[in-house]
C-alpha positions as CSV (number, residue, x, y, z in Angstrom):
1,M,-32.7,-11.4,44.4
2,P,-34.4,-13.8,46.8
3,R,-38.1,-13.8,46.7
4,T,-39.9,-13.5,50.0
5,A,-43.5,-14.2,51.0
6,T,-45.7,-11.8,52.8
7,P,-46.6,-12.7,56.5
8,Q,-50.1,-13.8,55.7
9,T,-49.0,-16.2,52.9
10,E,-45.8,-17.6,54.5
11,K,-45.5,-21.3,54.1
12,T,-42.9,-23.7,55.5
13,L,-40.0,-24.4,53.3
14,A,-41.3,-28.0,52.8
15,E,-44.6,-26.6,51.6
16,Q,-42.9,-24.1,49.2
17,T,-40.7,-26.8,47.7
18,G,-43.0,-29.9,47.8
19,A,-40.3,-31.8,49.6
20,R,-41.1,-34.4,52.2
21,T,-38.1,-33.9,54.5
22,D,-36.5,-30.8,55.9
23,E,-33.2,-31.8,54.4
24,A,-34.7,-32.1,50.9
25,A,-36.5,-28.8,51.4
26,T,-33.3,-27.0,52.4
27,L,-31.5,-28.5,49.4
28,I,-34.3,-27.4,47.0
29,G,-34.5,-24.0,48.6
30,D,-30.7,-23.4,48.2
31,A,-30.8,-24.7,44.6
32,R,-33.7,-22.4,43.7
33,E,-31.8,-19.4,45.1
34,R,-28.9,-20.4,42.8
35,I,-31.3,-20.7,39.8
36,D,-32.7,-17.3,40.6
37,S,-29.1,-15.9,40.6
38,L,-28.3,-17.7,37.3
39,D,-31.5,-16.4,35.8
40,D,-30.5,-12.8,36.7
41,R,-27.1,-13.3,35.1
42,I,-28.7,-14.8,31.9
43,I,-31.1,-11.9,31.7
44,G,-28.1,-9.5,32.1
45,L,-26.2,-11.3,29.4
46,I,-29.1,-11.2,27.0
47,Q,-29.5,-7.5,27.6
48,E,-25.8,-7.0,26.9
49,R,-26.2,-9.1,23.7
50,M,-29.1,-6.9,22.6
51,A,-27.0,-3.8,23.0
52,V,-24.1,-5.3,21.0
53,S,-26.6,-6.4,18.3
54,A,-28.0,-2.9,18.1
55,V,-24.5,-1.6,17.4
56,I,-24.0,-4.1,14.6
57,Q,-27.4,-3.4,13.1
58,E,-26.8,0.3,13.2
59,A,-23.4,-0.1,11.4
60,R,-24.9,-2.4,8.8
61,I,-27.8,-0.1,8.1
62,S,-25.7,3.1,8.0
63,S,-23.4,1.4,5.5
64,G,-26.4,0.6,3.2
65,G,-26.9,-3.0,4.3
66,R,-29.9,-4.8,5.6
67,R,-30.8,-4.8,9.3
68,V,-30.7,-8.6,9.5
69,N,-28.0,-11.0,8.2
70,L,-29.8,-14.3,7.7
71,A,-26.6,-16.2,7.1
72,R,-25.3,-15.1,10.5
73,E,-28.6,-16.0,12.2
74,M,-28.4,-19.5,10.7
75,E,-24.9,-19.9,12.2
76,V,-26.3,-18.8,15.6
77,L,-29.2,-21.3,15.3
78,G,-26.8,-24.1,14.4
79,H,-24.5,-23.3,17.3
80,F,-27.4,-23.4,19.8
81,R,-28.8,-26.5,18.3
82,D,-25.4,-28.3,18.4
83,A,-24.9,-27.3,22.0
84,L,-28.4,-27.8,23.4
85,G,-30.3,-30.0,20.9
86,K,-33.6,-29.1,19.3
87,P,-34.8,-26.9,22.2
88,G,-31.7,-24.9,21.7
89,T,-33.0,-23.8,18.3
90,A,-36.2,-22.4,19.9
91,L,-34.1,-20.7,22.5
92,A,-31.9,-19.1,19.9
93,M,-34.9,-18.0,17.8
94,T,-36.3,-16.2,20.9
95,M,-33.0,-14.6,21.6
96,L,-32.6,-13.5,18.0
97,E,-36.1,-12.0,18.0
98,L,-35.2,-10.0,21.1
99,C,-32.0,-8.8,19.5
100,R,-33.3,-7.9,16.0
101,G,-34.6,-4.6,16.3
102,R,-35.1,-1.5,18.3
103,I,-33.5,0.6,15.7
């Protein structure tokens, strides 16, 4: 969803982006809109992952198991680290924390 400024705080696109030319400002503005759209999709996917994780946790707990499977979490951490480097591990930890428990 595009973000809009109120009339009293409206700035030129160049001021909003820090660009020195109108061409660069337009490119940055368009790219930021795409990033906002991607962020919305990522949030939706994480929310979907949280729901699927809750189903798994419920099944595990109701069968007498533990809420968290640490071996599986290590696999996820490794996958993110391999794909994104060290920051991927931190991202995966945050995602796992979000998905761990509302049961």
